[in-house]
VOMI-367775 format. One record per residue (C-alpha): z, x, y; residue number from 1. Coordinates in nm, 2 decimals, padded with zeros to 4 digits. Last residue first. Layout:
! VOMI-367775
w, u, v, seq
Z, X, Y, NUM
...
END
This chain:
! VOMI-367775
w, u, v, seq
06.48, 10.77, 14.59, 146
06.73, 10.49, 14.53, 145
07.04, 10.56, 14.33, 144
07.19, 10.25, 14.18, 143
07.55, 10.17, 14.25, 142
07.73, 10.06, 13.94, 141
07.80, 09.70, 13.87, 140
08.15, 09.61, 13.76, 139
08.17, 09.35, 13.48, 138
08.34, 09.01, 13.51, 137
08.02, 08.84, 13.41, 136
07.99, 08.57, 13.68, 135
08.22, 08.72, 13.94, 134
08.04, 09.06, 13.95, 133
08.31, 09.31, 14.01, 132
08.27, 09.53, 14.31, 131
08.17, 09.90, 14.26, 130
07.86, 09.86, 14.46, 129
07.88, 09.56, 14.70, 128
07.68, 09.27, 14.57, 127
07.31, 09.26, 14.63, 126
07.17, 09.05, 14.91, 125
06.93, 08.76, 14.88, 124
07.18, 08.49, 14.95, 123
07.27, 08.43, 14.59, 122
07.37, 08.80, 14.52, 121
07.74, 08.76, 14.60, 120
07.87, 08.40, 14.59, 119
08.01, 08.29, 14.93, 118
07.67, 08.16, 15.04, 117
07.65, 07.95, 14.73, 116
07.94, 07.73, 14.84, 115
08.16, 07.61, 14.57, 114
08.21, 07.24, 14.49, 113
08.11, 07.25, 14.12, 112
08.08, 07.61, 14.01, 111
08.37, 07.60, 13.77, 110
08.48, 07.95, 13.70, 109
08.32, 08.13, 13.41, 108
08.55, 08.27, 13.15, 107
08.55, 07.98, 12.91, 106
08.17, 07.95, 12.93, 105
08.14, 08.31, 12.81, 104
08.27, 08.21, 12.47, 103
08.44, 08.50, 12.30, 102
08.33, 08.71, 12.01, 101
08.60, 08.89, 11.82, 100
08.59, 09.27, 11.85, 99
08.87, 09.26, 12.11, 98
09.12, 09.20, 11.83, 97
09.07, 09.55, 11.70, 96
09.37, 09.70, 11.88, 95
09.61, 09.48, 11.69, 94
09.45, 09.58, 11.35, 93
09.50, 09.95, 11.40, 92
09.21, 10.13, 11.23, 91
09.14, 10.35, 11.54, 90
08.85, 10.55, 11.69, 89
08.66, 10.24, 11.79, 88
08.31, 10.31, 11.65, 87
08.40, 10.55, 11.37, 86
08.71, 10.35, 11.28, 85
08.51, 10.03, 11.27, 84
08.26, 10.18, 11.03, 83
08.54, 10.33, 10.81, 82
08.72, 09.99, 10.80, 81
08.40, 09.81, 10.70, 80
08.31, 10.06, 10.43, 79
08.67, 10.04, 10.31, 78
08.65, 09.66, 10.28, 77
08.32, 09.67, 10.10, 76
08.45, 09.90, 09.84, 75
08.79, 09.74, 09.82, 74
08.64, 09.40, 09.77, 73
08.39, 09.52, 09.50, 72
08.68, 09.69, 09.31, 71
08.90, 09.38, 09.35, 70
08.62, 09.15, 09.21, 69
08.58, 09.38, 08.91, 68
08.95, 09.38, 08.85, 67
08.97, 09.00, 08.88, 66
08.69, 08.96, 08.63, 65
08.87, 09.19, 08.38, 64
09.19, 08.99, 08.44, 63
09.01, 08.67, 08.38, 62
08.91, 08.80, 08.04, 61
09.26, 08.91, 07.97, 60
09.39, 08.56, 08.05, 59
09.11, 08.41, 07.84, 58
09.23, 08.59, 07.53, 57
09.02, 08.35, 07.31, 56
09.30, 08.32, 07.05, 55
09.56, 08.25, 07.32, 54
09.91, 08.35, 07.20, 53
10.07, 08.16, 07.49, 52
10.31, 08.45, 07.56, 51
10.04, 08.71, 07.53, 50
09.80, 08.53, 07.77, 49
10.09, 08.45, 08.00, 48
10.17, 08.82, 08.03, 47
09.81, 08.91, 08.08, 46
09.75, 08.66, 08.36, 45
10.08, 08.74, 08.52, 44
10.01, 09.12, 08.53, 43
09.66, 09.04, 08.68, 42
09.82, 08.83, 08.95, 41
10.06, 09.12, 09.04, 40
09.76, 09.35, 09.04, 39
09.59, 09.12, 09.29, 38
09.89, 09.13, 09.51, 37
09.90, 09.51, 09.50, 36
09.53, 09.52, 09.59, 35
09.60, 09.30, 09.89, 34
09.87, 09.55, 09.99, 33
09.62, 09.84, 09.97, 32
09.38, 09.65, 10.19, 31
09.66, 09.60, 10.45, 30
09.74, 09.97, 10.43, 29
09.38, 10.05, 10.50, 28
09.38, 09.81, 10.80, 27
09.68, 09.97, 10.96, 26
09.90, 09.70, 11.13, 25
10.14, 09.63, 10.85, 24
10.38, 09.34, 10.85, 23
10.20, 09.04, 10.71, 22
09.98, 09.22, 10.45, 21
10.25, 09.46, 10.35, 20
10.50, 09.18, 10.31, 19
10.26, 08.99, 10.09, 18
10.21, 09.31, 09.88, 17
10.58, 09.35, 09.83, 16
10.62, 08.98, 09.75, 15
10.34, 09.01, 09.49, 14
10.49, 09.31, 09.33, 13
10.83, 09.14, 09.31, 12
10.67, 08.83, 09.16, 11
10.48, 09.04, 08.91, 10
10.80, 09.22, 08.80, 9
10.98, 08.88, 08.77, 8
10.70, 08.74, 08.56, 7
10.68, 09.06, 08.35, 6
11.05, 09.04, 08.26, 5
11.08, 08.66, 08.23, 4
10.82, 08.62, 07.96, 3
11.06, 08.77, 07.71, 2
10.95, 09.05, 07.48, 1
END
């Protein structure tokens, strides 16, 4: 058998997997595409092992390690995707971008040159209920006093 057949098949599988990683928005489909790319690599390892007639069969040994790593990766990846789905209600990658931590210093306005009397809460009074707190960007709820 020629080396070109499995090499072309592996290249096609890898390209389909790469397209799936770049174009898909569902996290489970992205994981499946990564698995497809790993299988293309495994096909290349075995094909080159046969073509080179390696007596140690190092290509097949590397393929076994790759399969073990892929199994661990898919187990951990699915656990993360399921945990995110339970918390967020979606596995869409574009909607999960708000899970990244942001630096609060980037959101705060520069306090140099501002009058503290204009800032709510600094003159001893509480901000208006329902009004957004300027420092945190969160809306405070009115507390019921008894």
